[in-house]
C-alpha positions as CSV (number, residue, x, y, z in Angstrom):
1,M,112.2,48.5,56.4
2,S,110.5,50.8,58.9
3,A,110.5,54.6,58.8
4,E,112.5,54.6,62.1
5,E,115.2,52.1,60.9
6,I,118.7,53.3,61.6
7,W,121.9,51.7,60.3
8,R,125.2,51.8,62.2
9,V,128.3,52.5,60.0
10,E,131.9,52.9,61.0
11,V,134.1,55.5,59.3
12,A,137.9,55.0,59.5
13,Y,140.9,57.0,58.6
14,A,144.5,56.7,59.7
15,T,147.7,58.7,59.5
16,P,151.2,57.3,60.4
17,Q,150.7,58.9,63.8
18,R,147.0,58.3,64.5
19,Q,144.0,56.1,63.7
20,E,140.4,57.1,64.1
21,T,137.3,55.0,63.8
22,I,133.9,56.6,64.4
23,E,130.6,54.9,64.5
24,V,127.7,56.9,63.1
25,A,123.9,56.3,62.7
26,V,122.5,56.8,59.2
27,R,119.2,56.2,57.6
28,P,118.9,53.5,54.9
29,G,119.9,54.9,51.5
30,A,122.7,57.1,52.9
31,T,125.8,57.4,50.8
32,V,129.5,56.9,51.7
33,E,130.0,60.6,51.6
34,Q,127.0,61.3,53.8
35,A,128.3,58.8,56.4
36,I,131.8,60.4,56.3
37,C,130.3,63.9,56.8
38,A,128.0,62.7,59.6
39,S,131.1,61.2,61.4
40,G,132.8,64.6,61.9
41,I,136.1,63.0,60.7
42,L,136.5,65.8,58.2
43,E,136.8,68.3,61.0
44,Q,139.4,66.1,62.9
45,F,141.5,65.7,59.7
46,P,141.2,68.8,57.6
47,E,143.8,67.4,55.1
48,I,141.1,64.9,53.9
49,D,139.9,65.9,50.4
50,L,137.1,63.7,49.3
51,S,137.3,65.0,45.7
52,N,140.8,63.6,45.4
53,Q,141.1,60.7,47.9
54,R,139.8,57.2,47.4
55,V,137.3,55.6,49.7
56,G,136.3,52.0,50.3
57,I,134.1,49.7,52.2
58,F,135.9,46.8,53.9
59,G,138.9,47.3,51.7
60,E,137.0,47.3,48.4
61,R,137.1,50.6,46.5
62,V,133.8,52.4,46.1
63,R,132.6,55.9,45.0
64,P,131.5,58.6,47.5
65,Q,128.0,58.5,46.0
66,D,127.6,54.7,46.5
67,P,125.2,53.6,49.3
68,V,126.2,52.2,52.6
69,H,124.6,49.3,54.4
70,D,124.1,48.4,58.0
71,R,127.4,47.5,59.8
72,D,129.6,48.7,56.9
73,R,133.1,50.0,57.6
74,V,133.8,53.1,55.4
75,E,137.6,53.7,54.9
76,I,139.2,56.9,53.7
77,Y,142.5,56.1,52.0
78,R,145.5,58.4,52.0
79,P,147.2,59.2,48.7
80,L,150.2,57.0,47.8
81,I,153.5,58.8,48.3
82,A,155.3,56.5,45.8
83,D,154.3,54.3,43.0
84,P,154.4,50.7,44.4
85,K,156.0,49.3,41.2
86,E,158.8,51.9,41.3
87,A,159.3,51.4,45.1
88,R,159.8,47.6,44.4
89,R,162.3,48.4,41.7
90,E,164.3,50.7,44.0
91,R,164.3,48.1,46.8
92,A,165.5,45.5,44.3
93,K,168.3,47.8,43.2
94,R,169.5,48.4,46.7
95,G,169.2,44.7,47.7
96,G,170.9,43.3,44.7
97,K,169.7,40.3,42.7
98,K,168.2,37.3,44.5
99,S,169.4,33.9,43.5
100,G,166.0,32.3,43.6
101,K,167.3,29.7,46.1
102,R,165.7,29.7,49.5
103,K,167.8,29.6,52.7
104,K,167.3,26.7,54.9
105,L,166.1,27.5,58.4
């Protein structure tokens, strides 16, 4: 690894209305949080709170202090609005019981 080596990292965040992906250049050893800060995405989306929101790399949850690697895609996840298990229960209540039989196409 040379002293001049630079890694390219994407930082992604999406709302229901907008998706943003920003590529940043970081030095080896940079953390997820440093990549996010370098991207400027926190200024574009002031609602992001890294102390409360989860982050990941390629869909796998990581901590903000974890290191990034060249060509990683850092993702900032929005908080869940509803508990997924509870949402499934509510959909099942509204849809009635399923018979378990599949319809023929």
